[in-house]
N, C-alpha and C positions, 0 to 999 in steps of 0.2 A: 760187159766184160769186166773182169777184174785184172789187176796187174799180175804179171807172171813172175814167179821167182826163178831166177837164173843162177846156175852154179858154174864153177870152173868146168865141170864135166859136161853140162848141157849147153854151154855158151855157143859152140859151133852150130848146133842144131837149132837152138832157140833164137839166136841173133844173126849169125853170119849167113845161114841158109834160109832165113825167113823170106817168104814171098812178099811180105809187106814191110815198110819201114819200121824200125824198132827204136823207141826212146828207151835207153838203158840208164837207170838211176843207180849210181854207185853210192851206197849209204852204209851206216852202221847204227846199231841199237842205241849207242851212247850219244849220237849226234842230234842235238836239239833241232837245228834247222832242217835236217833230213826228216825228222818225225813231223815237223810242222808242214812240210810239203806233201807228206803222205796222202792226206785226204784229197788234195787237188789232183794228184796223179791218179788216184782211184776214180775220181769224177771224169778226168780226161780219158781214161781207158773206156769208159762207157760212152762218152760223147763222140770220140773218134771211131769207136766200134771196130769194124774189120779193116779200116783204112790204115791204122797204125797200132802196133803192139806196144804197150807200155810194160816195161820189165824193170825189175829191181834186183841188184846183186849186193849182198851183204859182204863188205870187204873183209870183215873179221873171219868169216867162215870160208871165204874164197879169195885167197891172196894172189893166185897166179894171174888171172885176167886183169885185175886192176894194175898189177905190176907191169904187165905187157903193154898196157895202154898209158903208162906213166901217170896214173891217178895219184896226185899228191895231196889233194884236199877234198873234203866232202862237204856237202853233196857235189858230185860231178855228174853231169848229164851229158850223154852222147847220143846222137842220132845216127843210126846205121841204115844205109840203103845199099842194096845189092852187095852186102858183105863189107862195105867200106864206111868209115866214119865221115859223115858229111858236115857235122856241126858239133861243137862242144861248148858247154857253159859250166862254170864253177861258181858255186854259191847258191844261196836260197833265192827262189823266185816265187812270186805270187801266181795265182791261177791265170790271171789275165796275161802276164808276161810269158808264162809257160805256153799258153794257147797261141799267142802271137808267134813265139819262137818256133813252136812245133809246126804251125801252119806255113811258115816260111820255108822250112827245110824238108818236110815230110811229103 
């Protein structure tokens, strides 16, 4: 599986109503740490398969949802389960830390 692009319009359907936990990465094209984490998130989307959806939201193109969730810095990662945020991390993480964090909360 590849990461899913989420927009302000698709957020409810893609994230809140998801049958599986969702890791949502709030990012922007100009963000170096966000771009460095991209490949690890793509790998995790394959490794976790159908157990967890890995999604990305470009905050430049979609300002509403990041504002609603008080995203102040990027990358910001949130894990949603049953429509609720169960964990949040701000800042760059390597693949090992991402895997450990995701395994704890998803």
